[in-house]
C-alpha positions in Angstrom: -0.1 -0.1 0.3 1.6 3.1 -0.8 2.3 6.0 1.7 0.5 9.2 2.2 2.1 12.1 0.0 2.0 15.7 2.4 3.5 18.9 0.6 3.4 22.1 2.0 5.7 24.8 3.5 7.7 25.9 6.3 6.0 29.0 8.0 3.3 31.3 6.7 3.7 34.7 8.4 5.6 35.8 5.7 5.0 39.3 5.3 6.4 39.7 1.8 3.9 37.2 0.9 1.1 39.9 1.2 -0.3 41.1 -2.5 1.3 38.0 -3.9 0.4 34.4 -2.5 -1.7 36.1 -0.2 -4.8 38.2 -1.5 -4.1 41.6 -0.7 -5.9 42.6 2.5 -6.1 39.5 3.8 -6.0 39.8 7.6 -2.6 38.0 8.9 -5.2 36.2 11.0 -6.6 34.5 8.5 -3.3 33.3 6.6 -3.3 29.8 8.0 -6.8 29.0 6.6 -6.1 30.5 3.7 -3.0 28.0 3.2 -5.1 24.6 4.6 -7.3 25.6 1.8 -4.7 25.1 -0.8 -2.1 22.6 0.6 -2.1 19.9 3.2 0.4 20.7 6.0 2.7 23.2 6.9 5.8 23.2 9.1 5.7 25.3 12.6 8.8 27.2 12.5 8.0 29.3 15.2 8.3 26.7 18.2 12.3 26.7 16.9 12.6 30.4 18.3 10.6 30.3 21.4 7.9 27.9 23.6 4.9 28.8 22.4 1.5 28.5 24.3 -1.5 26.1 24.7 -3.9 28.3 23.1 -1.7 29.2 20.3 -1.8 25.5 19.1 -5.4 25.4 19.7 -6.1 28.1 17.6 -4.1 26.8 15.0 -6.4 23.3 15.5 -9.3 25.1 15.1 -8.5 26.9 12.0 -7.9 24.1 9.9 -9.8 21.9 8.3 -10.0 17.7 9.4 -7.2 15.9 8.5 -4.5 18.8 8.4 -0.8 18.3 9.7 1.3 20.1 11.4 5.3 19.5 11.6 6.7 21.1 14.4 10.3 22.0 14.6 12.0 21.1 18.0 13.3 24.1 20.1 17.0 25.7 19.2 17.5 25.8 23.1 17.8 21.8 22.7 19.5 21.4 19.3 21.8 24.7 19.4 22.6 25.9 23.0 22.2 22.4 24.6 23.7 20.4 21.3 21.5 17.3 22.5 23.0 17.2 26.1 21.2 17.0 29.0 17.8 18.0 27.4 15.3 15.8 29.6 14.0 19.1 31.3 14.0 21.1 28.0 12.3 18.6 26.3 9.6 18.3 28.8 9.2 22.0 28.6 8.7 21.7 24.9 6.2 19.1 24.9 4.4 20.6 27.8 4.3 24.1 25.7 1.1 23.3 24.2 2.5 21.2 21.2 0.4 18.2 22.2 -2.9 20.5 22.2 -2.6 19.7 18.2 -3.8 16.1 19.0 -5.0 14.1 16.0 -3.0 16.6 13.5 0.4 16.5 14.8 2.4 15.1 12.8 6.4 14.7 13.1 8.4 16.8 15.2 11.8 18.1 13.5 14.9 18.2 15.1 17.3 20.8 12.8 20.7 20.5 14.3 23.6 23.0 13.7 26.2 22.8 10.7 28.9 22.3 13.5 27.5 19.9 15.3 29.3 16.3 14.5 28.0 13.2 15.1 28.7 11.6 18.6 27.2 8.2 18.8 27.0 8.5 22.7 24.9 11.8 22.7 23.1 11.0 19.5 22.1 7.7 21.4 21.2 9.5 24.3 19.1 12.1 23.1 17.2 9.3 21.2 16.6 7.6 24.1 14.6 10.3 25.3 12.6 10.9 22.7 8.7 10.0 23.1 7.2 7.3 21.3 4.0 8.2 21.7 1.3 11.2 23.1 1.0 8.8 26.4 5.2 8.8 26.8 5.1 12.6 25.6 2.6 13.4 28.1 4.4 11.5 30.5 7.5 13.5 30.1 5.9 16.7 29.7 5.1 16.2 33.4 8.7 16.5 34.5 8.9 20.3 32.6 10.3 23.3 34.6 8.9 26.5 35.4 9.0 28.3 32.4 5.9 26.6 31.4 4.6 26.4 35.2 1.1 27.2 35.7 -0.1 27.2 31.2 1.7 23.6 30.8 -0.6 21.4 28.2 -0.9 18.0 30.8 -4.4 16.5 29.0 -4.7 12.9 28.7 -5.8 11.7 25.2 -5.6 8.9 22.7 -2.6 6.9 22.0 -1.1 7.9 19.0 2.8 7.5 17.6 5.0 10.7 17.4 7.2 10.9 14.8 10.3 12.1 14.7 13.0 13.6 11.9 16.5 14.8 12.4 17.9 17.1 10.0 21.7 16.7 10.2 23.6 19.2 8.3 27.5 17.5 8.9 28.2 14.7 6.1 29.4 12.9 9.9 25.9 11.6 10.2 26.0 9.2 7.3 28.6 7.1 9.3 26.7 3.3 9.2 27.1 3.8 13.2 24.2 7.3 13.0 22.0 5.3 10.2 21.6 2.3 12.7 21.3 4.2 16.0 18.0 6.0 13.8 17.0 3.0 12.4 17.0 1.5 15.7 14.7 4.3 17.2 12.4 4.6 13.9 14.0 8.3 13.5 13.8 9.6 9.8 17.1 11.1 8.5 15.9 14.4 6.8 16.8 14.6 3.0 17.7 18.3 3.2 18.3 20.7 -0.1 20.4 23.5 0.9 21.8 25.1 -2.4 25.0 23.0 -1.3 25.6 25.1 1.9 25.1 21.1 3.4 25.2 17.8 2.5 22.2 16.6 1.2 21.7 13.1 3.3 19.5 10.6 1.4 19.8 7.3 3.6 16.4 6.0 4.6 16.6 5.7 8.1 12.1 4.9 8.9 8.9 3.7 7.9 8.4 7.8 6.6 10.6 10.5 5.1 10.8 13.6 5.5 12.0 16.1 2.4 13.0 19.8 3.6 13.7 22.2 0.1 15.6 25.3 1.4 16.4 26.8 -2.4 18.7 25.1 -5.1 21.0 27.4 -6.2 20.2 29.9 -3.5 19.7 29.1 0.5 16.3 30.2 0.9 15.5 31.9 -2.6 14.6 31.6 -5.9 11.9 28.8 -7.0 12.2 25.0 -8.0 11.4 24.9 -11.8 9.7 22.4 -13.6 12.7 19.9 -14.3 13.4 20.0 -10.6 10.2 19.4 -8.9 9.6 16.6 -11.8 12.9 15.0 -10.5 11.8 15.7 -6.5 8.0 13.9 -7.6 10.1 10.8 -9.1 11.9 10.8 -5.7 8.4 10.6 -3.7 6.6 8.6 -5.5 9.6 6.0 -4.8 9.3 6.6 -1.2 5.4 6.5 -1.4 5.9 3.0 -3.2 7.9 1.7 -0.4 4.7 2.2 1.6 6.2 5.6 3.3 4.5 8.4 4.2 5.9 11.4 2.6 6.2 15.2 4.2 7.7 17.3 2.1 8.3 21.5 3.1 9.1 24.0 1.1 11.5 26.7 2.5 12.6 28.9 -0.2 10.9 31.4 1.4 12.2 35.1 0.8 11.3 35.2 -2.9 7.9 33.7 -2.0 8.3 30.5 -4.0 7.9 28.2 -1.4 4.1 27.7 -1.5 3.9 28.3 -5.6 6.0 25.7 -5.8 4.4 23.5 -3.1 1.2 23.5 -5.6 3.2 22.8 -8.6 4.8 19.5 -7.0 1.6 18.6 -5.3 0.2 18.8 -8.9 2.8 16.9 -10.9 2.1 14.5 -8.5 -1.2 14.1 -9.1 -0.3 13.7 -12.8 1.1 10.4 -12.6 
């Protein structure tokens, strides 16, 4: 059975998109709903920079239709400041901040590593061991949060659902067989990340799903993907899906406003087959 393919964008609150992708005069509060009418998924980037509140995640849930999926980017405090070490409480804070309030619309959690962070088997193993496998594990871990989310933590019980994780490594050392074995043992996807040659694009399969981030092919976070490149990605996506993998694809070439248009075009190319 073919896997589900979800093509979307990384973030949606870009002022430069007003009067281009977003109609002139569309309120910022309506932008997510506008996106969700045209694409089946988005990647939440704001969670990378600071902890959100449960009310924010609840509002996002309410503004999108049934079946919509949010991938959520893990906090940079965990990946860039703590650099994956001693993360039990920061991870609990992140999970308690409201991520689980997305409920049935919660997709993979994305952990983007800094390009200076090289593979260390012990560090990565300890981090992967901390990651919750499902929403029950996540709620249990969230209960160990620190004072930073005291009084506003989301700890509500909910049906057991799997929680997927994707690791965006930006150093070639993560091609190591030892790294790939660790990721496979934890069913964590190694992100296929196109960064205009700024970091290596790692395409090894390590999970029962695939996760792709397209930051720009010729210029980082800028420019567009023409039909020839999009067709190449469509071919790869079809292959992964045919293998039974769900595939999450997010365009992050937002500077010139091409991300939503490229996402829509890729979906068209996939539908043509």
